[in-house]
N, C-alpha and C positions, 0 to 999 in steps of 0.2 A: 504494500500500500504506500503510495507516494505521500509525502508529508505536505501539508498545506503551507501557504505563506501569506503574509499580508500583502495585498495588491495595492499599489499606489497609482493615483491618477492626477491629472492636472487639466484645468480648462485650457482651451487653445490660446487664450490671452493671458494665461498664468495668474489670473486673479483669484481662482478658486482651487484649493487642493483637497484631494479626497483620499481616503484609505478605506479598504473593506477587507474583511477576513471571515473565512469559515473556520471557527476555532472548536468545532465539535469534538475532535479527537483529544485535544489537550484538556478541555473542560471535563470530558469523560474520564480522562486519566486522573485528574485532580480528585474527582468524585470517588474513584475506586481506591485511591490512596488514603483519603481522609474520611471515607464513609459518611459523606455529608448528606443531611436530610434536605427535603425540598427547598425551604427558604434559604438555607445557607448555600445550597448548590446554585440557586439563581443569583444570589448576591455575589458569591465568589466568581461565578461564571461571567457575569456582566463586568465585574471588576477586572478580570483577566482580559476580556475582549477590549474594554476601554483602555487598559494599560498598553496592550499590543498596538492598538491604533495610534495612540499618542506617541509611543516609542518609535514607530516606523517613520515619524516625521523628524526624528532627531538625527544624530550623525553617528558614525562608527564608534563603538565603545561606550556610548551613552546609554543611560537607563532612566526609567521613570518609576516612582513608587507612589501609589495612591492609598491613603489611609482615611477610610470613612469611619468616623467615631461618633456614635450617637448614644442617646439615653434609652434606646429600645433594647429588647431582649437579646438581640444578636451582639450588642456591645460594639464590636468593631470588625471591620472587614479590611484586609490589607491585600493589595495586589501589586506586583511589580513586573516590569517587562523591559527587555533591552532592545536596542535597534536591531540586534542580530536575531531577534525572535525567541529568546529565552523568556519564559514566563512562569510565575508561581503565585500562589495566593494562600491566605490563611485567615481563619477566624477562631477565636477562643471557644466559640460555641457551635461546633459543626453539627451537633445533633439536636439543636433547638427545634421544638415543635410548638406551634401556637395552639391555644386551647381549641380552635377550630379553623377551618379554611374558608370561612364566609367571605373573606376579602381575597380569595384566590391566593396568588403568590405575590401579592403586593408587598414591597419592602418598606413602605413608608412607616408602618407601625414597628416592624422588626428592627429597623435601624434607628428610627426616632429622630429627634432634633439633635443637631450637633454640627460637626465641622468636617470638611474635606481638606486634608493636608496633602500637598503634592511636593515630592522632592525629585529633583533632577540631578543625577550624578554624571559628572564628566570625568574622563580619565585625567590624571595629574591635578585634579582639583581637590584641595584639602577639604573644603566644606561644600556640601551639595546646596543647590539653590532650593529654597523652601517658599511655598506660598500656601496660605490657608484662607478658605472662604467658608461662610455658613452654608449648611446644606439647604437647598431650596425644595427638594422633593424626596430625597432618600431613595429615589429609584435609579440612581447611579448615572445614567446617560445625561439627564438634565443637569445633574450636579457637575459633571465634567464640563458641559457646555457653559455653565455659569462660571466655573473656574476660569476657563479660557477667556471669557469676556472680561471678567474682573481683573485678572492678573496679566493678560497679554493683549487686551483689546481686540481679540479675535472673535468675530461672531461665528457661531458654528451650529451645526445640527448633528447630534450624536444619537444614533438609534442602535440599541443593543438588544439582542434577543437570546434567551435560553429557553428551549422547549423541553419539557419533561414528559415522559409517558405516565400512564396511570399508576405505575409502581414507583414513580419519582426518579426514574433513571434518565440521564441526559440523552435526548434524541437529536438535538440540533443546538448549535450555539454559534453566534457570529455577530457582526455588526458593521456599521457604516459611520464614518466621521467625515463631515464636509466642513471645511474651514474657509471662511471668506476673508481675504486679506484686507487690511485697513485701507480705506480710501476708495473702495469699489463703488461703482454706480449703484444707487439705491434700487433701480429697476431690476438689477440682477438678483439682489437679495430677495426682492418680492417674488420674483419668478421661482426661485428655489423653494421659498416658503409656500407658494401657491401649489407647486407640484406636490409638495409633501401633504398639504391639506387635501388636495384632490384625490391622491392615490393612496394615502395612508399605508405606505409599504409595511408589510408585516415580515420582518427579517427572518424570524425562525420558521414561519410557514414557507417562505420562499426557499430557504435552505432545505427544508423537508422535501420540497418539490424539485430539488436538484439545481437551484440557481448558482451561477458562478459569481465571484466577487464583482465582475463587471455588470452582471444582471442586477445585483443588489444596489449598485450606484444609479443605474439607468433611470428608475422612476423619479429620483430627486432631480436629475440633470436633464430632463426632457427639454429639447429645444436649445440646449447649451452644449456646443461641441467640446468634447474632452478626449484625452488620450492617456494610455497607460505609460508610466515611467518605470524604469528598472528597479526592482527590489527583490533580490534573489534569495533572501534569508528564509529558511524554513522555520516554522513555528514548532517549538518543543517545550514540554514541561521540564524545567531545569531548576534544581536547588543547589546552591553552592555550599551545602553543609559538608564538613570534613570532620575527621576525628579530632583534629586540633581545636576546631570551634567548639566541639562538644566538651573537650577537656577544659577549655576556657570558661564554659558555662558552669562547670563543676566548681570553679574558683569562687563563685558567688555563694556557695553553700556555707562557707565558714569552717573554721578548724574543728569545732566540736562535732558537727555533723559528719565531716569527712573522717574523723577519728572513729566515730561510731561505725561507719561503713568498713573501716580497716579492721576493727575489733571483730566484726562478724565474719571476717575472712571470706566474704562473698564478692564475686565480680558483679559489676552492675550492668544491667541491660538498659540501654537508652534508645528510644526510637525518635527520629526527627519527625516533628508534628507536621511539617510542611510536605515532606516527600515520603515519609514512611520507612526511610532507610534505618536498619537496626545497627547499633554500635555496642560492642562489648568492651567495657572498661575494666581492666584487671585490677586486683588489689594493689599491685605494685605501682600501677599508673595513678591510682587514687592517692597512694602514699606520696608520689612525686608532686601531685597537685597540692597536697597538704603542706609539703615542705616549702613549695613556692609561696603559698598563702602565708605561712609562718614567717618566711624571710621578708615578705613584703610588709608584714605587720610591724617588723622591727625597724623599718626605715621611717 
């Protein structure tokens, strides 16, 4: 099976840039790793699609992180993607179930009121660029569009879809992001908006019917010539966890707890919550960590 990629397009006069992706496989992969229930699956799936679309407009080696933090039951949703198509996502409450599904899979209640923080990392940059905006809808796509307008003065349309079957399993996931460059004719903005109103494109339904990324863009851009530009990177679920990072996390436990683990003479099994990779930390490795923590406490 060939891997998908984010497809990028630009209007013939370069005033509108677009990105579209079929992210079904990576969202499905995330669901199988984290065993997410329906609302968390939709939230993380949309977050992953949004991050992939935003990252595709960056440059080599750059990545974007989206942190949706609300007072709803899901708490927070984090998704990050790189220009190269690596993506991952996480929520502390993957198995959250609402009391009922009267609101369908609406995220508004589940995420609640709060903020969207966006960080953009660039290679060789000590500090990432951070921007934070209030959540306007909690439905993720509109919040990303709100962020782009507030922080970068870019008007955009962001349409994200995650479709689940009756068992809550991912059947389709993908999205479209259309960004209008500052200073563009108002009539062009109105045309895209009108296309959207008239056609109400349903991304997940179109994907279920076999739509290509260019098909996803077409209804928004009717009457506006556009062409595809090169973007060869394949999309894959990728987590940069390593044993070193896990050991660094152990340092936060403190000496007493580490000593307790050493006394029990049991190696520790740790699973990365983002990708499900298991790590076995031996007693001697825990001892090394404890020695490091002790040394640091003396300084």
